[in-house]
C-alpha positions as a Markdown table, in Angstrom:
| # | Residue | x | y | z |
|---|---|---|---|---|
| 1 | Met | -0.3 | 0.0 | 0.1 |
| 2 | Lys | 1.1 | 3.4 | -0.8 |
| 3 | Leu | 1.7 | 5.8 | 2.0 |
| 4 | Asp | 0.3 | 9.4 | 2.4 |
| 5 | Arg | 3.3 | 11.0 | 2.3 |
| 6 | Arg | 1.6 | 14.1 | 3.5 |
| 7 | Ala | 0.5 | 12.2 | 6.3 |
| 8 | Thr | 3.4 | 11.5 | 8.0 |
| 9 | Val | 5.2 | 14.7 | 8.0 |
| 10 | Pro | 4.1 | 17.1 | 10.6 |
| 11 | Arg | 2.4 | 20.6 | 9.8 |
| 12 | Pro | 4.7 | 23.2 | 10.2 |
| 13 | Asn | 3.8 | 25.6 | 12.5 |
| 14 | Pro | 2.1 | 29.2 | 11.7 |
| 15 | Leu | 3.5 | 31.7 | 9.6 |
| 16 | Ala | 4.7 | 35.0 | 10.8 |
| 17 | Leu | 3.8 | 38.4 | 8.5 |
| 18 | Thr | 4.8 | 41.7 | 9.4 |
| 19 | Pro | 2.7 | 44.7 | 7.6 |
| 20 | Gly | 5.7 | 47.2 | 7.1 |
| 21 | Glu | 5.6 | 51.0 | 7.2 |
| 22 | Pro | 1.6 | 50.9 | 8.6 |
| 23 | Ala | 1.3 | 54.3 | 6.2 |
| 24 | Gly | 1.8 | 52.0 | 2.9 |
| 25 | Ile | 0.3 | 49.3 | 1.4 |
| 26 | Gly | 0.9 | 47.1 | 3.8 |
| 27 | Pro | -1.7 | 46.6 | 6.4 |
| 28 | Asp | -4.3 | 46.5 | 3.0 |
| 29 | Leu | -2.6 | 43.4 | 1.6 |
| 30 | Cys | -3.2 | 41.9 | 5.2 |
| 31 | Val | -6.8 | 43.0 | 5.3 |
| 32 | Gly | -7.3 | 41.8 | 1.6 |
| 33 | Tyr | -5.4 | 38.7 | 2.4 |
| 34 | Ala | -7.8 | 38.0 | 5.0 |
| 35 | Gln | -10.6 | 38.1 | 2.5 |
| 36 | His | -10.1 | 34.6 | 1.4 |
| 37 | Arg | -9.9 | 31.3 | 3.0 |
| 38 | Arg | -6.6 | 29.8 | 3.3 |
| 39 | Asp | -4.9 | 26.3 | 3.5 |
| 40 | Ile | -1.7 | 28.5 | 5.2 |
| 41 | Pro | -1.8 | 29.2 | 9.2 |
| 42 | Val | -0.6 | 33.1 | 9.3 |
| 43 | Ile | 0.1 | 35.6 | 12.1 |
| 44 | Ala | 0.0 | 39.1 | 11.2 |
| 45 | Val | 2.6 | 41.0 | 14.0 |
| 46 | Cys | 1.3 | 44.1 | 14.2 |
| 47 | Asp | -1.1 | 46.6 | 15.9 |
| 48 | Pro | -4.9 | 45.2 | 15.3 |
| 49 | Leu | -5.9 | 49.0 | 15.5 |
| 50 | Leu | -4.4 | 49.8 | 12.6 |
| 51 | Leu | -6.0 | 47.0 | 10.6 |
| 52 | His | -8.9 | 47.4 | 11.8 |
| 53 | Ser | -8.7 | 51.6 | 10.4 |
| 54 | Arg | -7.5 | 49.9 | 7.3 |
| 55 | Ala | -10.3 | 47.8 | 6.9 |
| 56 | Glu | -12.5 | 50.5 | 7.3 |
| 57 | Gln | -10.9 | 52.3 | 5.0 |
| 58 | Leu | -11.2 | 49.9 | 2.3 |
| 59 | Asp | -14.8 | 48.6 | 3.4 |
| 60 | Leu | -13.9 | 45.2 | 4.1 |
| 61 | Pro | -14.8 | 42.9 | 6.7 |
| 62 | Leu | -12.7 | 42.0 | 9.4 |
| 63 | Glu | -12.4 | 40.0 | 12.6 |
| 64 | Leu | -9.3 | 39.9 | 14.8 |
| 65 | Glu | -8.5 | 37.2 | 16.9 |
| 66 | Thr | -5.8 | 37.1 | 19.5 |
| 67 | Phe | -2.6 | 34.7 | 19.1 |
| 68 | Gln | -2.6 | 32.2 | 21.3 |
| 69 | Ala | 0.0 | 29.6 | 20.9 |
| 70 | Thr | -2.2 | 26.3 | 22.0 |
| 71 | Gln | -5.2 | 27.5 | 20.0 |
| 72 | Arg | -6.0 | 26.8 | 16.3 |
| 73 | Val | -5.1 | 30.0 | 13.8 |
| 74 | Thr | -7.9 | 31.0 | 11.9 |
| 75 | Cys | -7.9 | 30.4 | 7.7 |
| 76 | Ala | -11.2 | 31.2 | 7.8 |
| 77 | Pro | -12.9 | 33.9 | 5.3 |
| 78 | Gly | -13.1 | 37.8 | 7.1 |
| 79 | Arg | -10.9 | 36.4 | 10.3 |
| 80 | Leu | -7.2 | 36.9 | 11.0 |
| 81 | Thr | -5.3 | 35.7 | 13.5 |
| 82 | Val | -2.8 | 39.1 | 15.0 |
| 83 | Glu | 0.2 | 39.5 | 17.7 |
| 84 | Pro | -0.4 | 43.1 | 18.9 |
| 85 | Ile | 2.2 | 45.2 | 18.8 |
| 86 | Ser | 1.1 | 49.3 | 19.3 |
| 87 | Leu | 1.8 | 51.5 | 16.8 |
| 88 | Ala | 3.5 | 54.7 | 18.5 |
| 89 | Val | 1.0 | 57.4 | 17.5 |
| 90 | Pro | -2.2 | 56.4 | 14.9 |
| 91 | Ala | -0.9 | 55.9 | 11.2 |
| 92 | Val | -2.3 | 58.0 | 8.7 |
| 93 | Thr | -2.9 | 56.4 | 5.7 |
| 94 | Gly | -0.3 | 57.9 | 3.5 |
| 95 | Ser | 2.0 | 59.8 | 5.1 |
| 96 | Leu | 5.0 | 58.8 | 6.6 |
| 97 | Asn | 6.0 | 58.9 | 10.4 |
| 98 | Lys | 9.6 | 59.0 | 11.5 |
| 99 | Leu | 8.0 | 58.1 | 15.4 |
| 100 | Asn | 6.6 | 54.5 | 14.0 |
| 101 | Ala | 9.9 | 53.6 | 12.7 |
| 102 | Asn | 10.2 | 51.9 | 16.0 |
| 103 | Tyr | 6.9 | 50.3 | 15.7 |
| 104 | Val | 8.0 | 48.5 | 12.0 |
| 105 | Leu | 11.3 | 47.5 | 14.0 |
| 106 | Ser | 9.6 | 45.9 | 17.0 |
| 107 | Thr | 7.4 | 44.0 | 14.4 |
| 108 | Leu | 10.7 | 42.0 | 13.0 |
| 109 | Arg | 11.7 | 41.7 | 16.3 |
| 110 | Arg | 9.2 | 40.3 | 18.0 |
| 111 | Ser | 8.5 | 37.3 | 14.5 |
| 112 | Val | 12.5 | 36.8 | 15.0 |
| 113 | Glu | 12.3 | 36.2 | 18.5 |
| 114 | Gly | 8.9 | 33.8 | 17.5 |
| 115 | Cys | 10.9 | 32.2 | 14.6 |
| 116 | Leu | 13.7 | 31.7 | 16.3 |
| 117 | Ala | 11.7 | 29.7 | 19.4 |
| 118 | Gly | 9.9 | 27.6 | 16.8 |
| 119 | Glu | 6.6 | 29.4 | 17.7 |
| 120 | Phe | 6.2 | 30.3 | 13.6 |
| 121 | Ser | 7.7 | 28.4 | 10.8 |
| 122 | Gly | 8.6 | 31.3 | 8.9 |
| 123 | Leu | 8.5 | 35.1 | 7.8 |
| 124 | Val | 6.5 | 37.3 | 5.8 |
| 125 | Thr | 7.4 | 41.0 | 5.2 |
| 126 | Gly | 5.8 | 43.8 | 3.7 |
| 127 | Pro | 7.3 | 46.8 | 2.9 |
| 128 | Val | 8.9 | 49.3 | 4.8 |
| 129 | His | 10.5 | 52.5 | 4.1 |
| 130 | Lys | 14.2 | 52.8 | 4.6 |
| 131 | Gly | 14.0 | 56.4 | 4.5 |
| 132 | Val | 12.4 | 56.9 | 6.8 |
| 133 | Ile | 13.5 | 54.9 | 9.4 |
| 134 | Asn | 16.9 | 56.3 | 9.1 |
| 135 | Asp | 15.3 | 59.5 | 9.7 |
| 136 | Ser | 14.1 | 58.1 | 12.7 |
| 137 | Gly | 17.7 | 57.5 | 13.4 |
| 138 | Thr | 18.3 | 54.7 | 13.4 |
| 139 | Val | 20.9 | 53.4 | 10.7 |
| 140 | Phe | 18.7 | 50.4 | 8.4 |
| 141 | Ser | 19.8 | 49.7 | 5.0 |
| 142 | Gly | 16.8 | 47.0 | 4.3 |
| 143 | His | 15.2 | 44.0 | 5.8 |
| 144 | Thr | 17.8 | 41.7 | 4.7 |
| 145 | Glu | 20.8 | 43.1 | 6.7 |
| 146 | Tyr | 18.4 | 44.0 | 9.6 |
| 147 | Leu | 17.2 | 40.4 | 10.5 |
| 148 | Ala | 20.7 | 39.4 | 9.7 |
| 149 | Gln | 21.9 | 41.4 | 12.4 |
| 150 | Leu | 19.2 | 40.1 | 14.8 |
| 151 | Thr | 20.0 | 36.8 | 14.2 |
| 152 | Gln | 24.0 | 37.4 | 13.5 |
| 153 | Ala | 24.1 | 35.1 | 10.0 |
| 154 | Thr | 25.4 | 36.0 | 6.8 |
| 155 | Pro | 22.6 | 37.1 | 4.7 |
| 156 | Val | 22.0 | 36.1 | 0.9 |
| 157 | Met | 19.2 | 37.9 | -1.0 |
| 158 | Met | 17.5 | 35.8 | -3.6 |
| 159 | Leu | 14.7 | 37.0 | -5.4 |
| 160 | Thr | 12.7 | 34.1 | -7.2 |
| 161 | Cys | 9.6 | 34.5 | -9.8 |
| 162 | Pro | 8.3 | 31.4 | -12.1 |
| 163 | Gly | 10.7 | 30.2 | -14.2 |
| 164 | Leu | 14.1 | 32.4 | -12.3 |
| 165 | Arg | 15.6 | 32.4 | -9.3 |
| 166 | Val | 18.6 | 35.5 | -9.0 |
| 167 | Ala | 20.5 | 35.3 | -5.7 |
| 168 | Leu | 22.8 | 38.3 | -5.0 |
| 169 | Ala | 26.7 | 38.0 | -4.7 |
| 170 | Thr | 26.6 | 41.6 | -2.3 |
| 171 | Thr | 23.2 | 43.5 | -2.1 |
| 172 | His | 22.1 | 47.1 | -1.0 |
| 173 | Leu | 25.6 | 49.1 | -2.1 |
| 174 | Pro | 26.1 | 52.4 | -4.0 |
| 175 | Leu | 27.5 | 50.4 | -7.4 |
| 176 | Ala | 30.9 | 52.3 | -7.0 |
| 177 | Gln | 31.4 | 50.2 | -3.5 |
| 178 | Val | 30.8 | 46.7 | -5.3 |
| 179 | Ser | 33.6 | 46.0 | -7.0 |
| 180 | Arg | 35.8 | 46.3 | -3.2 |
| 181 | Ala | 33.2 | 44.4 | -1.6 |
| 182 | Ile | 33.7 | 41.0 | -4.0 |
| 183 | Thr | 36.7 | 38.9 | -1.9 |
| 184 | Arg | 37.3 | 35.6 | -3.0 |
| 185 | Glu | 36.1 | 34.6 | 0.8 |
| 186 | Ser | 33.1 | 36.6 | 0.5 |
| 187 | Leu | 32.2 | 35.0 | -3.2 |
| 188 | Ala | 33.1 | 31.3 | -1.5 |
| 189 | Thr | 30.8 | 32.5 | 1.5 |
| 190 | Val | 27.6 | 33.2 | -0.3 |
| 191 | Ile | 28.0 | 30.7 | -3.4 |
| 192 | Arg | 27.9 | 27.8 | -0.3 |
| 193 | Ile | 24.7 | 29.6 | 1.4 |
| 194 | Leu | 23.2 | 29.6 | -2.2 |
| 195 | His | 23.9 | 25.9 | -2.8 |
| 196 | Arg | 22.8 | 24.9 | 1.2 |
| 197 | Asp | 19.7 | 26.2 | 1.4 |
| 198 | Leu | 18.7 | 25.0 | -2.5 |
| 199 | Lys | 19.4 | 21.6 | -1.1 |
| 200 | Glu | 18.2 | 22.0 | 2.3 |
| 201 | Arg | 14.7 | 24.9 | 1.6 |
| 202 | Phe | 13.7 | 24.0 | -2.1 |
| 203 | Gly | 14.8 | 20.3 | -1.8 |
| 204 | Ile | 16.8 | 20.4 | -4.8 |
| 205 | Pro | 19.1 | 17.6 | -4.7 |
| 206 | Ser | 22.2 | 18.4 | -6.8 |
| 207 | Pro | 21.5 | 22.7 | -7.5 |
| 208 | Arg | 23.1 | 23.7 | -10.8 |
| 209 | Ile | 24.5 | 27.7 | -10.5 |
| 210 | Leu | 24.8 | 29.7 | -12.9 |
| 211 | Val | 27.5 | 33.0 | -11.7 |
| 212 | Cys | 27.9 | 35.9 | -13.5 |
| 213 | Gly | 30.6 | 37.8 | -14.2 |
| 214 | Leu | 30.8 | 41.8 | -13.0 |
| 215 | Asn | 31.9 | 43.2 | -16.0 |
| 216 | Pro | 31.0 | 43.8 | -19.3 |
| 217 | His | 32.0 | 40.4 | -21.4 |
| 218 | Ala | 32.5 | 39.0 | -18.0 |
| 219 | Gly | 35.9 | 41.5 | -17.9 |
| 220 | Glu | 36.8 | 40.4 | -21.9 |
| 221 | Gly | 40.1 | 38.5 | -20.8 |
| 222 | Gly | 40.8 | 41.2 | -18.1 |
| 223 | His | 41.0 | 44.3 | -20.8 |
| 224 | Leu | 37.2 | 45.1 | -19.4 |
| 225 | Gly | 38.1 | 44.1 | -15.7 |
| 226 | His | 40.3 | 41.9 | -13.7 |
| 227 | Glu | 37.8 | 41.1 | -10.7 |
| 228 | Glu | 37.0 | 38.0 | -13.3 |
| 229 | His | 40.3 | 36.7 | -13.3 |
| 230 | Asp | 41.9 | 37.2 | -9.9 |
| 231 | Ile | 38.5 | 36.5 | -7.9 |
| 232 | Ile | 35.7 | 35.1 | -9.5 |
| 233 | Gln | 36.9 | 32.6 | -11.5 |
| 234 | Pro | 39.2 | 31.0 | -8.8 |
| 235 | Val | 36.4 | 30.7 | -6.2 |
| 236 | Val | 34.2 | 28.9 | -9.0 |
| 237 | Asp | 37.0 | 26.6 | -10.0 |
| 238 | Glu | 37.9 | 25.4 | -5.8 |
| 239 | Leu | 34.1 | 25.1 | -5.3 |
| 240 | Arg | 33.7 | 23.3 | -8.7 |
| 241 | Arg | 35.9 | 20.6 | -7.0 |
| 242 | Thr | 34.5 | 20.3 | -3.6 |
| 243 | Gly | 31.4 | 19.4 | -5.5 |
| 244 | Ile | 29.1 | 21.9 | -6.4 |
| 245 | Asp | 28.1 | 22.4 | -9.9 |
| 246 | Leu | 29.0 | 26.2 | -10.7 |
| 247 | Arg | 28.9 | 27.6 | -14.7 |
| 248 | Gly | 30.9 | 30.5 | -15.2 |
| 249 | Pro | 31.5 | 33.6 | -15.1 |
| 250 | Leu | 29.3 | 34.0 | -17.7 |
| 251 | Pro | 28.5 | 37.6 | -19.5 |
| 252 | Ala | 25.5 | 39.0 | -17.5 |
| 253 | Asp | 23.8 | 39.7 | -21.0 |
| 254 | Thr | 23.9 | 36.6 | -22.3 |
| 255 | Ala | 23.3 | 34.5 | -18.7 |
| 256 | Phe | 19.6 | 35.7 | -19.3 |
| 257 | Thr | 18.5 | 33.1 | -22.3 |
| 258 | Ala | 17.2 | 30.7 | -22.5 |
| 259 | Lys | 20.0 | 28.3 | -23.4 |
| 260 | Phe | 21.3 | 29.3 | -20.3 |
| 261 | Leu | 18.2 | 29.6 | -17.8 |
| 262 | Asp | 17.4 | 26.1 | -18.9 |
| 263 | Glu | 20.4 | 24.7 | -17.7 |
| 264 | Ser | 20.3 | 26.1 | -14.3 |
| 265 | Asp | 18.4 | 26.4 | -11.4 |
| 266 | Ser | 19.5 | 29.8 | -10.2 |
| 267 | Ile | 21.8 | 32.7 | -11.2 |
| 268 | Leu | 24.3 | 34.4 | -8.9 |
| 269 | Ala | 24.5 | 37.9 | -10.0 |
| 270 | Met | 27.4 | 40.4 | -8.5 |
| 271 | Tyr | 25.2 | 43.2 | -7.7 |
| 272 | His | 21.6 | 44.3 | -7.1 |
| 273 | Asp | 20.8 | 46.1 | -10.3 |
| 274 | Gln | 22.7 | 43.5 | -12.5 |
| 275 | Gly | 20.2 | 40.8 | -12.2 |
| 276 | Leu | 16.8 | 42.2 | -10.5 |
| 277 | Pro | 15.7 | 44.2 | -13.6 |
| 278 | Val | 15.6 | 41.2 | -15.5 |
| 279 | Leu | 13.6 | 39.0 | -13.4 |
| 280 | Lys | 11.4 | 42.1 | -12.1 |
| 281 | His | 10.3 | 42.3 | -16.0 |
| 282 | Leu | 9.5 | 39.0 | -15.9 |
| 283 | Gly | 7.7 | 38.1 | -13.2 |
| 284 | Phe | 6.8 | 42.1 | -11.3 |
| 285 | Gly | 3.4 | 41.1 | -9.0 |
| 286 | Arg | 4.2 | 37.1 | -8.9 |
| 287 | Ala | 8.0 | 37.5 | -7.7 |
| 288 | Val | 9.5 | 36.7 | -3.9 |
| 289 | Asn | 12.8 | 38.4 | -1.9 |
| 290 | Ile | 13.5 | 35.7 | -0.1 |
| 291 | Thr | 16.4 | 36.1 | 2.7 |
| 292 | Leu | 18.9 | 32.6 | 2.1 |
| 293 | Gly | 22.0 | 32.2 | 5.2 |
| 294 | Leu | 19.6 | 33.0 | 8.4 |
| 295 | Pro | 18.8 | 30.7 | 10.9 |
| 296 | Ile | 14.9 | 31.1 | 10.1 |
| 297 | Ile | 13.0 | 31.5 | 6.8 |
| 298 | Arg | 11.7 | 35.0 | 5.2 |
| 299 | Thr | 10.2 | 35.9 | 2.5 |
| 300 | Ser | 9.2 | 39.5 | 1.4 |
| 301 | Val | 7.2 | 40.7 | -1.3 |
| 302 | Asp | 8.8 | 42.4 | -4.3 |
| 303 | His | 7.8 | 46.0 | -4.3 |
| 304 | Gly | 7.7 | 48.8 | -2.7 |
| 305 | Thr | 5.1 | 50.7 | 0.8 |
| 306 | Ala | 2.9 | 52.5 | -2.5 |
| 307 | Leu | 2.0 | 55.5 | -0.6 |
| 308 | Asp | -0.1 | 56.7 | -3.2 |
| 309 | Leu | -2.3 | 53.6 | -3.4 |
| 310 | Ala | -2.7 | 52.9 | 0.3 |
| 311 | Gly | -6.5 | 52.7 | 1.5 |
| 312 | Ser | -7.1 | 53.1 | -2.0 |
| 313 | Gly | -8.1 | 49.0 | -2.6 |
| 314 | Arg | -6.3 | 49.6 | -5.8 |
| 315 | Ala | -3.2 | 47.5 | -3.8 |
| 316 | Asp | -2.2 | 43.9 | -5.8 |
| 317 | Arg | -1.2 | 41.4 | -3.5 |
| 318 | Gly | -0.2 | 39.0 | -6.3 |
| 319 | Ser | 3.3 | 39.2 | -4.6 |
| 320 | Leu | 2.1 | 38.8 | -1.0 |
| 321 | Asp | 0.3 | 35.3 | -2.2 |
| 322 | Glu | 3.5 | 34.0 | -3.8 |
| 323 | Ala | 5.6 | 35.2 | -0.9 |
| 324 | Val | 3.0 | 33.3 | 2.0 |
| 325 | Gln | 3.6 | 30.6 | -0.7 |
| 326 | Thr | 6.8 | 29.9 | -0.9 |
| 327 | Ala | 7.3 | 30.5 | 3.2 |
| 328 | Trp | 5.0 | 27.5 | 3.8 |
| 329 | Lys | 6.8 | 25.7 | 0.7 |
| 330 | Met | 10.2 | 26.4 | 2.6 |
| 331 | Ala | 8.5 | 25.9 | 6.0 |
| 332 | Gln | 7.5 | 21.8 | 4.4 |
| 333 | Ala | 10.9 | 21.0 | 3.0 |
| 334 | Val | 13.2 | 21.9 | 5.9 |
| 335 | Glu | 9.8 | 19.7 | 8.3 |
| 336 | Asp | 10.2 | 17.1 | 5.9 |
| 337 | Lys | 13.7 | 16.9 | 6.2 |
| 338 | Ser | 13.6 | 16.8 | 9.8 |
| 339 | Ser | 10.9 | 14.0 | 10.0 |
| 340 | Arg | 13.3 | 11.9 | 7.4 |
| 341 | Leu | 16.3 | 12.1 | 9.7 |
| 342 | Ser | 14.7 | 11.3 | 12.7 |
| 343 | Lys | 13.5 | 8.0 | 11.5 |
């Protein structure tokens, strides 16, 4: 008799969801997400009054339940489970207020604590506004770096959409600093993390990774830059000898063609705007931002706070749905592996 594999693997704990900037579309997305029956248990870590206010503004029904670890998380239409975190001041839709910057960070800290403690199986983040957080006096370059700081880990940023995964060797850096940030040690670390997490959190037994060069034409034999010869190629060669399936460095302007994409499970771009414009052109609204290298699962929407759309009812929930689905699949893969190892 063939066993139902799903029945033998424990169901992951709920996901934590942070709406992000309270004046932006994050609360809209949470309210919209709650309108439909779901199969995935999600807990919104935020101010309940904010969600009630935004639901009223959107003219949508919303009933909130306070999170209790011993109780089942609701997935019913029009209802949402909340872990309450209070705003410093009431949020005004579409209007940033630096007094609420610490509130945004508090929702992240609580969610990370819950993930590390096993209350939550992963974290899904809504969009934050980096500028207003910095204006409040807290140095903040992005979710990726902040979560790495909280967990004392080395992060690797990867975005996905149907048919494409793009990881980054560097994250939110000015272009003038990128070359200095790519060292043999840092690049090898990124590749090892990418390879490991593709196996453990995406269930790919032997990940095929395509590595982009930094310079036009991958340096053109040293005539257009030396980083490929001095740094990237030696690292690729060294890690290939350890059994990691790597190809490159390849020119970025040809790496994203069907020929190479069909032969890879992920592309590693050297910097933010080398790889992400291609991915967002292909899948904006369905793309998911994933932070690899953390001791927790974290996914995010692929867009910003869209202050002009907040409260209008026109916010597209597609990326949030994909982020939740992706986090849940990753949590199931981890649970599946843990279950198999324990037998």
